[in-house]
Z-matrix of the N, CA and C atoms (Angstrom, degrees):
N
C 1 1.466
C 2 1.522 1 110.19
N 3 1.330 2 117.05 1 143.07
C 4 1.454 3 121.49 2 -173.80
C 5 1.520 4 111.90 3 -107.59
N 6 1.285 5 118.57 4 -4.57
C 7 1.471 6 124.22 5 178.33
C 8 1.520 7 111.62 6 45.96
N 9 1.343 8 117.25 7 -135.17
C 10 1.460 9 121.35 8 -172.40
C 11 1.505 10 114.58 9 -65.71
N 12 1.332 11 116.86 10 -21.83
C 13 1.458 12 118.64 11 -178.00
C 14 1.522 13 112.45 12 -67.85
N 15 1.336 14 117.01 13 -16.42
C 16 1.464 15 119.95 14 176.66
C 17 1.527 16 110.58 15 -60.03
N 18 1.332 17 117.50 16 -23.39
C 19 1.459 18 120.71 17 179.74
C 20 1.524 19 111.66 18 -62.43
N 21 1.337 20 117.18 19 -24.16
C 22 1.452 21 120.55 20 179.10
C 23 1.530 22 107.54 21 -80.98
N 24 1.318 23 115.24 22 84.83
C 25 1.463 24 120.10 23 -176.60
C 26 1.523 25 112.40 24 -95.21
N 27 1.325 26 116.72 25 -9.26
C 28 1.463 27 120.37 26 179.55
C 29 1.523 28 109.08 27 -139.13
N 30 1.316 29 115.80 28 132.82
C 31 1.459 30 122.60 29 -178.10
C 32 1.520 31 108.94 30 -121.21
N 33 1.318 32 116.01 31 126.04
C 34 1.462 33 120.05 32 175.94
C 35 1.522 34 108.87 33 -80.32
N 36 1.329 35 116.08 34 139.93
C 37 1.459 36 119.18 35 178.53
C 38 1.519 37 110.37 36 -135.34
N 39 1.309 38 114.73 37 158.57
C 40 1.457 39 122.02 38 172.03
C 41 1.516 40 108.82 39 -131.07
N 42 1.319 41 116.49 40 148.12
C 43 1.468 42 120.86 41 175.74
C 44 1.519 43 109.08 42 -141.20
N 45 1.314 44 115.44 43 151.42
C 46 1.464 45 121.02 44 -176.18
C 47 1.521 46 112.53 45 -97.48
N 48 1.321 47 116.48 46 -43.57
C 49 1.459 48 122.55 47 -174.12
C 50 1.523 49 110.15 48 -117.71
N 51 1.329 50 115.25 49 165.29
C 52 1.465 51 121.00 50 175.88
C 53 1.523 52 109.21 51 -133.02
N 54 1.325 53 114.67 52 149.86
C 55 1.466 54 119.18 53 173.34
C 56 1.515 55 108.87 54 -145.93
N 57 1.323 56 115.62 55 154.24
C 58 1.455 57 120.39 56 176.32
C 59 1.523 58 109.00 57 -118.56
N 60 1.335 59 117.78 58 128.73
C 61 1.464 60 120.43 59 -179.11
C 62 1.525 61 113.45 60 -72.75
N 63 1.334 62 116.82 61 -10.94
C 64 1.466 63 121.15 62 179.05
C 65 1.525 64 108.90 63 -124.12
N 66 1.335 65 116.87 64 73.82
C 67 1.466 66 119.43 65 -175.96
C 68 1.520 67 112.03 66 -63.85
N 69 1.321 68 114.30 67 148.26
C 70 1.459 69 120.87 68 177.74
C 71 1.522 70 108.74 69 -80.46
N 72 1.314 71 116.45 70 125.79
C 73 1.460 72 120.21 71 -178.28
C 74 1.527 73 110.24 72 -60.03
N 75 1.305 74 115.00 73 129.65
C 76 1.458 75 120.00 74 -178.92
C 77 1.511 76 113.80 75 91.30
N 78 1.331 77 116.96 76 -12.53
C 79 1.465 78 121.36 77 176.42
C 80 1.527 79 107.47 78 -92.23
N 81 1.327 80 116.00 79 99.58
C 82 1.460 81 120.96 80 -171.76
C 83 1.522 82 112.54 81 -61.35
N 84 1.332 83 117.00 82 -38.61
C 85 1.462 84 120.14 83 -178.66
C 86 1.527 85 111.26 84 -63.22
N 87 1.323 86 116.81 85 -43.34
C 88 1.467 87 119.07 86 -180.00
C 89 1.527 88 111.12 87 -69.55
N 90 1.323 89 117.31 88 -36.10
C 91 1.463 90 120.53 89 176.69
C 92 1.526 91 110.79 90 -67.13
N 93 1.319 92 116.43 91 -40.68
C 94 1.467 93 120.20 92 178.53
C 95 1.523 94 111.79 93 -65.22
N 96 1.335 95 116.50 94 -30.00
C 97 1.464 96 119.31 95 -178.06
C 98 1.527 97 111.44 96 -61.72
N 99 1.318 98 116.74 97 -33.97
C 100 1.466 99 120.29 98 178.12
C 101 1.523 100 110.32 99 -66.54
N 102 1.323 101 116.57 100 -39.59
C 103 1.463 102 120.46 101 178.63
C 104 1.527 103 111.44 102 -66.78
N 105 1.323 104 116.57 103 -38.21
C 106 1.464 105 119.88 104 177.68
C 107 1.529 106 110.19 105 -65.51
N 108 1.323 107 116.44 106 -41.11
C 109 1.464 108 119.71 107 176.90
C 110 1.527 109 110.26 108 -58.47
N 111 1.326 110 117.21 109 -45.87
C 112 1.468 111 120.77 110 179.35
C 113 1.524 112 111.29 111 -64.24
N 114 1.334 113 116.21 112 -38.16
C 115 1.466 114 120.43 113 179.89
C 116 1.519 115 111.29 114 -62.80
N 117 1.328 116 116.00 115 -38.54
C 118 1.466 117 120.35 116 178.32
C 119 1.528 118 110.63 117 -72.33
N 120 1.332 119 117.15 118 -47.89
C 121 1.464 120 121.47 119 -176.24
C 122 1.523 121 112.63 120 -62.89
N 123 1.334 122 116.27 121 -31.19
C 124 1.463 123 120.60 122 -174.81
C 125 1.523 124 113.69 123 -106.75
N 126 1.342 125 116.46 124 7.29
C 127 1.460 126 122.89 125 177.75
C 128 1.532 127 111.23 126 55.34
N 129 1.337 128 115.69 127 46.70
C 130 1.460 129 119.84 128 176.26
C 131 1.524 130 109.71 129 -66.55
N 132 1.327 131 114.91 130 151.51
C 133 1.459 132 121.22 131 -175.70
C 134 1.526 133 111.13 132 -109.77
N 135 1.325 134 115.55 133 149.75
C 136 1.459 135 122.69 134 173.36
C 137 1.527 136 109.38 135 -89.74
N 138 1.320 137 116.19 136 168.41
C 139 1.462 138 120.53 137 -179.12
C 140 1.523 139 112.31 138 -63.95
N 141 1.331 140 117.20 139 -26.00
C 142 1.468 141 119.72 140 -179.05
C 143 1.533 142 112.84 141 -83.32
N 144 1.336 143 116.92 142 4.51
C 145 1.457 144 120.69 143 176.61
C 146 1.510 145 114.70 144 93.67
N 147 1.318 146 117.56 145 -7.97
C 148 1.459 147 120.70 146 176.84
C 149 1.521 148 110.23 147 -84.89
N 150 1.322 149 115.87 148 151.68
C 151 1.460 150 119.52 149 169.57
C 152 1.524 151 108.49 150 -80.09
N 153 1.321 152 116.14 151 164.53
C 154 1.466 153 119.48 152 174.91
C 155 1.521 154 110.59 153 -63.73
N 156 1.326 155 116.94 154 -30.98
C 157 1.467 156 119.84 155 175.23
C 158 1.517 157 109.91 156 -61.46
N 159 1.335 158 116.92 157 -49.46
C 160 1.468 159 120.50 158 178.85
C 161 1.523 160 111.29 159 -59.18
N 162 1.323 161 116.02 160 -41.12
C 163 1.468 162 119.87 161 -179.11
C 164 1.528 163 110.59 162 -59.41
N 165 1.317 164 116.88 163 -49.30
C 166 1.465 165 118.98 164 -176.32
C 167 1.528 166 112.29 165 -72.72
N 168 1.324 167 118.15 166 -32.80
C 169 1.464 168 119.04 167 175.76
C 170 1.525 169 110.13 168 -69.50
N 171 1.335 170 117.72 169 -35.52
C 172 1.472 171 120.57 170 173.58
C 173 1.527 172 110.55 171 -57.97
N 174 1.331 173 116.22 172 -47.27
C 175 1.467 174 120.80 173 179.26
C 176 1.528 175 111.02 174 -64.39
N 177 1.295 176 115.91 175 -39.92
C 178 1.465 177 121.10 176 178.99
C 179 1.522 178 111.01 177 -61.41
N 180 1.325 179 116.21 178 -44.94
C 181 1.459 180 120.32 179 179.98
C 182 1.523 181 111.04 180 -61.80
N 183 1.326 182 117.31 181 -40.75
C 184 1.466 183 120.70 182 -177.44
C 185 1.522 184 112.47 183 -67.31
N 186 1.341 185 117.25 184 -21.92
C 187 1.462 186 121.36 185 -178.51
C 188 1.533 187 112.55 186 -114.70
N 189 1.322 188 117.55 187 13.93
C 190 1.463 189 121.49 188 -170.34
C 191 1.525 190 113.44 189 -54.63
N 192 1.314 191 117.94 190 -39.55
C 193 1.469 192 120.30 191 -176.55
C 194 1.522 193 111.91 192 -59.97
N 195 1.335 194 117.41 193 -27.80
C 196 1.463 195 121.29 194 -177.69
C 197 1.531 196 113.06 195 -94.87
N 198 1.310 197 118.16 196 -6.29
C 199 1.463 198 120.25 197 -174.73
C 200 1.529 199 111.14 198 -83.71
N 201 1.332 200 117.81 199 143.37
C 202 1.469 201 120.57 200 -173.31
C 203 1.523 202 114.39 201 -69.96
N 204 1.333 203 117.33 202 -15.54
C 205 1.464 204 120.38 203 -178.28
C 206 1.528 205 112.05 204 -108.59
N 207 1.330 206 117.95 205 21.87
C 208 1.469 207 119.50 206 -175.79
C 209 1.531 208 112.85 207 -61.78
N 210 1.330 209 117.45 208 -27.31
C 211 1.475 210 120.15 209 -179.97
C 212 1.526 211 112.20 210 -65.82
N 213 1.336 212 117.13 211 -21.69
C 214 1.461 213 120.07 212 -178.90
C 215 1.527 214 112.13 213 -59.62
N 216 1.323 215 116.19 214 -31.13
C 217 1.459 216 120.36 215 -167.05
C 218 1.523 217 113.24 216 -102.05
N 219 1.325 218 116.09 217 26.46
C 220 1.464 219 122.31 218 174.49
C 221 1.527 220 107.85 219 -102.62
N 222 1.324 221 117.00 220 118.25
C 223 1.468 222 122.73 221 -178.99
C 224 1.527 223 110.91 222 52.20
N 225 1.336 224 115.34 223 52.48
C 226 1.461 225 120.86 224 -172.36
C 227 1.523 226 112.55 225 -108.66
N 228 1.322 227 115.10 226 138.20
C 229 1.456 228 122.20 227 166.15
C 230 1.523 229 106.90 228 -94.67
N 231 1.322 230 117.23 229 123.42
C 232 1.459 231 122.95 230 -177.05
C 233 1.523 232 108.87 231 -94.81
N 234 1.324 233 116.73 232 116.87
C 235 1.464 234 121.40 233 -174.66
C 236 1.527 235 109.44 234 -117.56
N 237 1.334 236 117.87 235 109.14
C 238 1.464 237 119.42 236 179.49
C 239 1.522 238 111.26 237 -69.76
N 240 1.322 239 116.03 238 138.12
C 241 1.460 240 121.42 239 176.79
C 242 1.526 241 108.62 240 -81.99
N 243 1.332 242 118.02 241 128.82
C 244 1.466 243 120.27 242 -178.22
C 245 1.525 244 112.84 243 -65.81
N 246 1.311 245 114.92 244 156.00
C 247 1.460 246 121.26 245 171.97
C 248 1.525 247 109.28 246 -67.21
N 249 1.335 248 115.62 247 165.45
C 250 1.466 249 119.82 248 179.13
C 251 1.522 250 111.87 249 -69.11
N 252 1.330 251 116.34 250 -31.62
C 253 1.459 252 120.79 251 -178.64
C 254 1.524 253 110.81 252 -84.69
N 255 1.317 254 115.60 253 166.41
C 256 1.459 255 121.50 254 172.97
C 257 1.528 256 107.13 255 -79.92
N 258 1.310 257 116.45 256 121.06
C 259 1.460 258 119.91 257 -173.50
C 260 1.522 259 112.32 258 -82.18
N 261 1.325 260 114.67 259 138.53
C 262 1.454 261 121.62 260 173.93
C 263 1.524 262 108.79 261 -90.87
N 264 1.335 263 117.58 262 161.13
C 265 1.471 264 119.35 263 175.93
C 266 1.526 265 110.99 264 -55.23
N 267 1.311 266 115.97 265 137.70
C 268 1.469 267 123.36 266 178.83
C 269 1.529 268 113.61 267 70.99
N 270 1.344 269 117.55 268 10.68
C 271 1.466 270 119.51 269 174.29
C 272 1.525 271 109.96 270 -67.29
N 273 1.325 272 116.25 271 147.32
C 274 1.462 273 120.45 272 175.46
C 275 1.523 274 108.94 273 -69.91
N 276 1.311 275 115.61 274 124.23
C 277 1.473 276 122.97 275 178.29
C 278 1.523 277 105.22 276 -124.62
N 279 1.317 278 115.88 277 95.47
C 280 1.464 279 121.02 278 -170.59
C 281 1.526 280 111.42 279 -63.63
N 282 1.315 281 117.27 280 -39.47
C 283 1.469 282 120.06 281 179.15
C 284 1.525 283 111.38 282 -59.25
N 285 1.323 284 116.24 283 -37.89
C 286 1.468 285 119.95 284 177.38
C 287 1.525 286 110.94 285 -66.77
N 288 1.333 287 117.02 286 -38.48
C 289 1.464 288 120.45 287 178.00
C 290 1.531 289 110.85 288 -62.81
N 291 1.323 290 116.70 289 -38.32
C 292 1.468 291 120.05 290 176.97
C 293 1.525 292 109.95 291 -65.59
N 294 1.331 293 116.83 292 -42.83
C 295 1.473 294 120.32 293 177.30
C 296 1.522 295 111.08 294 -59.45
N 297 1.316 296 117.17 295 -42.27
C 298 1.466 297 120.93 296 179.87
C 299 1.519 298 110.86 297 -62.34
N 300 1.328 299 116.95 298 -40.39
C 301 1.467 300 120.48 299 178.49
C 302 1.526 301 110.97 300 -66.72
N 303 1.326 302 117.22 301 -41.75
C 304 1.469 303 120.99 302 177.73
C 305 1.524 304 110.82 303 -63.96
N 306 1.329 305 116.32 304 -43.48
C 307 1.463 306 120.76 305 -179.55
C 308 1.527 307 110.76 306 -62.80
N 309 1.320 308 116.92 307 -39.48
C 310 1.465 309 121.46 308 179.87
C 311 1.520 310 111.53 309 -58.77
N 312 1.329 311 116.40 310 -30.50
C 313 1.464 312 121.47 311 -179.61
C 314 1.527 313 112.83 312 -94.80
N 315 1.321 314 117.32 313 11.48
C 316 1.456 315 120.19 314 176.37
C 317 1.507 316 114.60 315 73.85
N 318 1.329 317 117.36 316 25.71
C 319 1.460 318 120.89 317 -177.80
C 320 1.522 319 112.87 318 -99.08
N 321 1.309 320 116.77 319 18.36
C 322 1.446 321 121.42 320 178.90
C 323 1.513 322 110.34 321 144.36
N 324 1.333 323 114.84 322 -179.27
C 325 1.462 324 121.82 323 179.65
C 326 1.521 325 108.42 324 -123.68
N 327 1.320 326 116.33 325 130.60
C 328 1.464 327 121.78 326 -176.05
C 329 1.527 328 110.93 327 -77.41
N 330 1.328 329 115.47 328 130.95
C 331 1.460 330 122.55 329 173.46
C 332 1.528 331 108.11 330 -133.15
N 333 1.316 332 117.08 331 120.51
C 334 1.464 333 120.92 332 179.27
C 335 1.528 334 108.90 333 -88.77
N 336 1.321 335 114.86 334 76.78
C 337 1.465 336 121.02 335 -174.10
C 338 1.519 337 113.12 336 -83.93
N 339 1.325 338 117.16 337 -30.94
C 340 1.460 339 121.35 338 -171.78
C 341 1.525 340 111.66 339 -95.62
N 342 1.325 341 115.49 340 141.65
C 343 1.462 342 122.65 341 177.63
C 344 1.525 343 109.33 342 -136.28
N 345 1.326 344 115.65 343 143.81
C 346 1.463 345 120.05 344 169.26
C 347 1.519 346 108.37 345 -79.57
N 348 1.316 347 115.73 346 130.92
C 349 1.460 348 120.29 347 175.37
C 350 1.524 349 111.43 348 -96.42
N 351 1.316 350 116.28 349 -16.82
C 352 1.469 351 121.96 350 173.67
C 353 1.520 352 107.93 351 -156.50
N 354 1.326 353 117.50 352 150.57
C 355 1.466 354 119.75 353 -177.22
C 356 1.522 355 112.09 354 -76.16
N 357 1.328 356 114.84 355 154.64
C 358 1.459 357 122.25 356 173.36
C 359 1.525 358 108.66 357 -124.31
N 360 1.332 359 117.31 358 158.56
C 361 1.465 360 119.11 359 176.07
C 362 1.524 361 110.81 360 -60.53
N 363 1.313 362 116.38 361 142.85
C 364 1.462 363 120.72 362 178.41
C 365 1.519 364 109.28 363 -74.07
N 366 1.328 365 116.77 364 122.73
C 367 1.468 366 121.61 365 -171.93
C 368 1.520 367 112.87 366 -58.32
N 369 1.325 368 117.33 367 -36.03
C 370 1.463 369 120.23 368 -175.94
C 371 1.523 370 112.54 369 -69.28
N 372 1.333 371 117.29 370 -11.39
C 373 1.460 372 120.34 371 -175.17
C 374 1.520 373 113.44 372 -107.71
N 375 1.320 374 117.85 373 2.50
C 376 1.457 375 120.75 374 -179.51
C 377 1.525 376 109.66 375 -132.08
N 378 1.351 377 117.82 376 157.36
C 379 1.470 378 120.49 377 179.27
C 380 1.523 379 111.65 378 -59.69
N 381 1.321 380 115.98 379 152.05
C 382 1.466 381 121.32 380 -176.41
C 383 1.527 382 112.24 381 -55.11
N 384 1.334 383 117.41 382 -39.53
C 385 1.463 384 120.76 383 -176.90
C 386 1.526 385 112.75 384 -68.52
N 387 1.324 386 117.12 385 -19.08
C 388 1.463 387 120.92 386 -177.41
C 389 1.526 388 112.75 387 -100.51
N 390 1.316 389 117.71 388 1.60
C 391 1.460 390 120.34 389 -177.37
C 392 1.525 391 111.00 390 -72.30
N 393 1.330 392 117.55 391 145.36
C 394 1.466 393 120.45 392 -177.62
C 395 1.526 394 111.76 393 -58.90
N 396 1.330 395 117.68 394 135.03
C 397 1.468 396 121.19 395 178.82
C 398 1.528 397 110.70 396 -77.37
N 399 1.328 398 117.50 397 171.46
C 400 1.465 399 120.52 398 -179.73
C 401 1.529 400 113.93 399 -55.00
N 402 1.353 401 117.33 400 -40.60
C 403 1.465 402 118.86 401 -178.43
C 404 1.523 403 112.01 402 -64.67
N 405 1.320 404 116.94 403 -33.35
C 406 1.465 405 119.40 404 178.58
C 407 1.528 406 110.62 405 -69.67
N 408 1.325 407 116.42 406 -37.91
C 409 1.464 408 118.84 407 174.98
C 410 1.527 409 110.25 408 -63.45
N 411 1.321 410 115.89 409 -44.24
C 412 1.470 411 120.03 410 177.83
C 413 1.527 412 111.25 411 -56.59
N 414 1.320 413 116.21 412 -46.19
C 415 1.463 414 120.82 413 -176.21
C 416 1.520 415 113.25 414 -71.25
N 417 1.313 416 117.93 415 -14.06
C 418 1.470 417 121.10 416 -179.80
C 419 1.524 418 112.02 417 -102.33
N 420 1.340 419 117.12 418 8.10
C 421 1.467 420 121.59 419 -177.86
C 422 1.527 421 110.94 420 -120.16
N 423 1.320 422 115.36 421 150.35
C 424 1.461 423 121.76 422 168.51
C 425 1.519 424 107.99 423 -125.50
N 426 1.331 425 116.28 424 160.49
C 427 1.468 426 120.75 425 -177.29
C 428 1.523 427 110.18 426 -134.65
N 429 1.324 428 116.42 427 127.08
C 430 1.464 429 121.35 428 174.94
C 431 1.531 430 109.99 429 -70.62
N 432 1.310 431 115.83 430 158.79
C 433 1.473 432 120.67 431 -178.94
C 434 1.523 433 110.51 432 -122.32
N 435 1.321 434 115.87 433 47.27
C 436 1.465 435 121.30 434 -175.28
C 437 1.522 436 112.86 435 -112.86
N 438 1.312 437 117.59 436 16.98
C 439 1.457 438 120.94 437 -175.06
C 440 1.522 439 111.38 438 -73.66
N 441 1.327 440 115.69 439 138.71
C 442 1.463 441 121.58 440 178.37
C 443 1.526 442 110.36 441 -64.74
N 444 1.334 443 118.13 442 141.58
C 445 1.473 444 120.80 443 -179.57
C 446 1.526 445 113.79 444 -72.40
N 447 1.330 446 118.15 445 -2.92
C 448 1.463 447 119.06 446 -176.47
C 449 1.524 448 113.25 447 -77.85
N 450 1.319 449 118.19 448 -7.69
C 451 1.457 450 120.71 449 -178.34
C 452 1.528 451 111.04 450 -90.90
N 453 1.328 452 115.66 451 145.96
C 454 1.459 453 120.51 452 177.06
C 455 1.523 454 111.99 453 -106.16
N 456 1.324 455 116.59 454 -10.48
C 457 1.461 456 120.33 455 -175.14
C 458 1.525 457 110.29 456 -148.30
N 459 1.315 458 114.87 457 142.58
C 460 1.460 459 121.90 458 168.36
C 461 1.522 460 107.72 459 -104.91
N 462 1.316 461 115.94 460 126.48
C 463 1.458 462 121.06 461 174.20
C 464 1.524 463 107.49 462 -108.83
N 465 1.313 464 116.20 463 108.86
C 466 1.454 465 120.63 464 171.68
C 467 1.520 466 107.87 465 -69.88
N 468 1.307 467 117.09 466 138.77
C 469 1.464 468 120.87 467 -175.28
C 470 1.523 469 109.25 468 -124.43
N 471 1.337 470 115.14 469 130.31
C 472 1.462 471 120.62 470 177.26
C 473 1.518 472 109.15 471 -138.39
N 474 1.326 473 115.70 472 162.99
C 475 1.460 474 118.85 473 179.41
C 476 1.522 475 111.62 474 -79.14
N 477 1.338 476 116.64 475 -45.71
C 478 1.465 477 121.08 476 -176.84
C 479 1.525 478 109.48 477 -134.53
N 480 1.321 479 115.98 478 135.17
C 481 1.457 480 121.59 479 173.39
C 482 1.524 481 108.13 480 -109.43
N 483 1.329 482 116.14 481 126.96
C 484 1.470 483 120.34 482 176.80
C 485 1.523 484 107.96 483 -110.20
N 486 1.304 485 117.82 484 -88.37
C 487 1.467 486 119.24 485 177.11
C 488 1.525 487 112.49 486 -93.18
N 489 1.324 488 116.40 487 -32.70
C 490 1.456 489 119.41 488 177.47
C 491 1.514 490 115.15 489 108.91
N 492 1.332 491 117.75 490 11.63
C 493 1.461 492 120.40 491 -179.74
C 494 1.530 493 111.88 492 -61.95
N 495 1.327 494 115.86 493 -47.23
C 496 1.467 495 119.72 494 179.89
C 497 1.520 496 110.64 495 -62.24
N 498 1.326 497 115.97 496 -44.02
C 499 1.466 498 121.02 497 -177.80
C 500 1.522 499 111.60 498 -61.53
N 501 1.334 500 117.56 499 -42.23
C 502 1.470 501 120.04 500 179.39
C 503 1.523 502 111.60 501 -65.10
N 504 1.338 503 116.40 502 -44.81
C 505 1.456 504 119.35 503 178.05
C 506 1.516 505 111.78 504 -59.16
N 507 1.332 506 116.20 505 -41.44
C 508 1.464 507 121.06 506 178.11
C 509 1.525 508 111.00 507 -66.68
N 510 1.321 509 116.74 508 -41.40
C 511 1.470 510 120.74 509 -179.88
C 512 1.522 511 111.25 510 -63.26
N 513 1.328 512 117.51 511 -39.57
C 514 1.465 513 120.14 512 177.77
C 515 1.526 514 111.38 513 -61.18
N 516 1.336 515 116.25 514 -42.83
C 517 1.469 516 119.52 515 179.23
C 518 1.530 517 111.10 516 -62.86
N 519 1.321 518 116.42 517 -44.51
C 520 1.461 519 119.92 518 -179.26
C 521 1.527 520 110.49 519 -67.24
N 522 1.336 521 117.10 520 -39.08
C 523 1.467 522 120.75 521 179.58
C 524 1.520 523 111.62 522 -63.16
N 525 1.318 524 116.60 523 -33.21
C 526 1.463 525 120.64 524 176.54
C 527 1.523 526 111.17 525 -64.42
N 528 1.325 527 115.13 526 -43.10
C 529 1.466 528 120.14 527 -176.30
C 530 1.525 529 112.50 528 -78.83
N 531 1.342 530 116.21 529 -31.53
C 532 1.472 531 121.18 530 -175.15
C 533 1.528 532 110.07 531 -133.63
N 534 1.332 533 117.81 532 68.46
C 535 1.471 534 120.46 533 -174.76
C 536 1.519 535 113.87 534 -65.30
N 537 1.319 536 117.85 535 -17.19
C 538 1.463 537 121.18 536 -177.51
C 539 1.526 538 113.25 537 -85.95
N 540 1.322 539 118.40 538 -9.70
C 541 1.465 540 121.39 539 -174.17
C 542 1.525 541 112.27 540 -99.07
N 543 1.325 542 115.69 541 147.19
C 544 1.462 543 120.76 542 169.77
C 545 1.521 544 108.37 543 -71.69
N 546 1.315 545 116.02 544 145.10
C 547 1.461 546 120.89 545 179.55
C 548 1.518 547 108.55 546 -128.55
N 549 1.306 548 115.95 547 131.95
C 550 1.460 549 121.31 548 174.75
C 551 1.521 550 108.13 549 -140.97
N 552 1.311 551 116.02 550 174.84
C 553 1.461 552 122.17 551 -178.61
C 554 1.515 553 109.68 552 -124.90
N 555 1.322 554 116.32 553 135.99
C 556 1.456 555 120.82 554 167.79
C 557 1.521 556 108.19 555 -118.93
N 558 1.328 557 116.29 556 123.80
C 559 1.461 558 122.34 557 174.02
C 560 1.524 559 107.79 558 -117.30
N 561 1.312 560 116.83 559 132.40
C 562 1.455 561 118.96 560 -179.84
C 563 1.528 562 110.82 561 -62.32
N 564 1.338 563 116.37 562 -36.35
C 565 1.469 564 121.76 563 -176.99
C 566 1.524 565 109.48 564 -129.81
N 567 1.320 566 116.67 565 141.04
C 568 1.463 567 119.96 566 169.73
C 569 1.525 568 108.43 567 -115.30
N 570 1.308 569 115.04 568 143.56
C 571 1.457 570 121.69 569 178.66
C 572 1.523 571 109.94 570 -81.94
N 573 1.320 572 116.38 571 132.88
C 574 1.465 573 122.76 572 172.11
C 575 1.526 574 105.77 573 -111.91
N 576 1.319 575 116.20 574 96.54
C 577 1.464 576 120.81 575 -171.79
C 578 1.519 577 112.74 576 -65.09
N 579 1.328 578 116.39 577 -37.42
C 580 1.463 579 121.19 578 179.15
C 581 1.525 580 108.81 579 -87.70
N 582 1.330 581 118.54 580 109.99
C 583 1.468 582 119.83 581 -176.86
C 584 1.520 583 113.52 582 -60.85
N 585 1.336 584 117.20 583 -24.36
C 586 1.466 585 120.00 584 178.95
C 587 1.525 586 111.55 585 -67.57
N 588 1.342 587 116.97 586 -21.37
C 589 1.462 588 120.79 587 -179.81
C 590 1.526 589 112.61 588 -95.75
N 591 1.320 590 116.84 589 -2.32
C 592 1.463 591 120.45 590 177.73
C 593 1.519 592 108.99 591 -82.66
N 594 1.341 593 116.52 592 132.69
C 595 1.463 594 119.45 593 -179.71
C 596 1.519 595 112.77 594 -117.47
N 597 1.339 596 117.26 595 -43.43
C 598 1.464 597 119.32 596 -177.36
C 599 1.528 598 109.74 597 -160.37
N 600 1.330 599 115.18 598 163.47
C 601 1.466 600 120.75 599 -179.19
C 602 1.522 601 110.68 600 -74.16
N 603 1.336 602 116.69 601 -53.49
C 604 1.468 603 120.37 602 177.85
C 605 1.522 604 107.33 603 -77.30
N 606 1.318 605 116.70 604 102.21
C 607 1.464 606 120.42 605 -171.91
C 608 1.530 607 110.10 606 -148.87
N 609 1.339 608 117.68 607 67.69
C 610 1.464 609 120.83 608 -177.63
C 611 1.523 610 111.51 609 -59.42
N 612 1.313 611 116.13 610 138.35
C 613 1.463 612 119.29 611 178.08
C 614 1.519 613 110.14 612 -155.53
N 615 1.317 614 115.50 613 163.17
C 616 1.461 615 122.32 614 167.41
C 617 1.522 616 107.56 615 -121.61
N 618 1.305 617 115.43 616 153.22
C 619 1.452 618 119.95 617 179.82
C 620 1.513 619 110.12 618 -162.50
N 621 1.327 620 115.69 619 -164.47
C 622 1.461 621 121.24 620 -178.23
C 623 1.520 622 110.91 621 -133.23
N 624 1.318 623 114.18 622 151.27
C 625 1.462 624 122.61 623 170.89
C 626 1.520 625 105.59 624 -118.16
N 627 1.323 626 116.92 625 117.63
C 628 1.462 627 121.84 626 -174.87
C 629 1.523 628 110.24 627 -110.66
N 630 1.317 629 116.25 628 132.18
C 631 1.459 630 121.24 629 178.59
C 632 1.519 631 110.24 630 -82.10
N 633 1.341 632 116.03 631 131.89
C 634 1.460 633 121.89 632 175.91
C 635 1.530 634 107.19 633 -110.42
N 636 1.323 635 115.26 634 101.41
C 637 1.460 636 120.87 635 -169.45
C 638 1.527 637 112.85 636 -63.42
N 639 1.323 638 117.72 637 -40.95
C 640 1.463 639 119.74 638 -177.30
C 641 1.523 640 111.83 639 -62.26
N 642 1.328 641 115.75 640 -33.22
C 643 1.463 642 120.03 641 -179.60
C 644 1.526 643 112.51 642 -95.89
N 645 1.318 644 116.19 643 -12.78
C 646 1.467 645 122.04 644 -171.48
C 647 1.530 646 109.68 645 50.45
N 648 1.344 647 114.25 646 54.11
C 649 1.458 648 118.88 647 176.31
C 650 1.523 649 108.93 648 -142.99
N 651 1.309 650 116.20 649 -173.11
C 652 1.462 651 121.30 650 -176.74
C 653 1.518 652 110.11 651 -129.59
N 654 1.319 653 114.79 652 148.04
C 655 1.459 654 122.05 653 175.88
C 656 1.521 655 107.46 654 -118.96
N 657 1.316 656 116.05 655 116.55
C 658 1.469 657 120.61 656 -179.86
C 659 1.521 658 110.08 657 -99.75
N 660 1.324 659 116.26 658 132.27
C 661 1.459 660 122.39 659 176.60
C 662 1.522 661 109.82 660 -138.10
N 663 1.333 662 121.98 661 125.86
C 664 1.469 663 124.09 662 -9.64
C 665 1.527 664 108.71 663 -77.64
């Protein structure tokens, strides 16, 4: 049961980059987007010693005033979304790495509030119809209640946003613990499933993730 958090039926999100999992052959930008996604997911490093995450957050900070999601990072608690698996010590947690980069630039304070209480199948490895719905993500997460009262907003942080099932489940948990706070999502990359709709890698946008109760799924726009 989700109690009062069910009221959060729509989640605002922002993303900086875009990638398409089905690049068009000969379209260099779409092909490069897959490499950028891998660079972020695997914490690849540049020759100057920065990770690709650091590089893009550096660029984001320098252009923040012009970005459509700049309001997200005012008095924000940055909460990394856990991986689907149960993490071992020293496991790579990309969402946490993004939070650390954002915090370094003064765009919020990192709080690791969310925990997986049981593992779920990794969405990228199973067909779309078999992926865990938002309620299953909610039921597999717990949320600490140690957040400082000085924050006005919680920004959930993830590496990639596809449909938004994980994000909604996480938002419900946070809304239960902190009903007085605004909640939004920042994903470094958003998936553009239809390659015909992919235009470029650097493609800042804001949008919404809407819960569809009858289907127990999410509709992301754009």
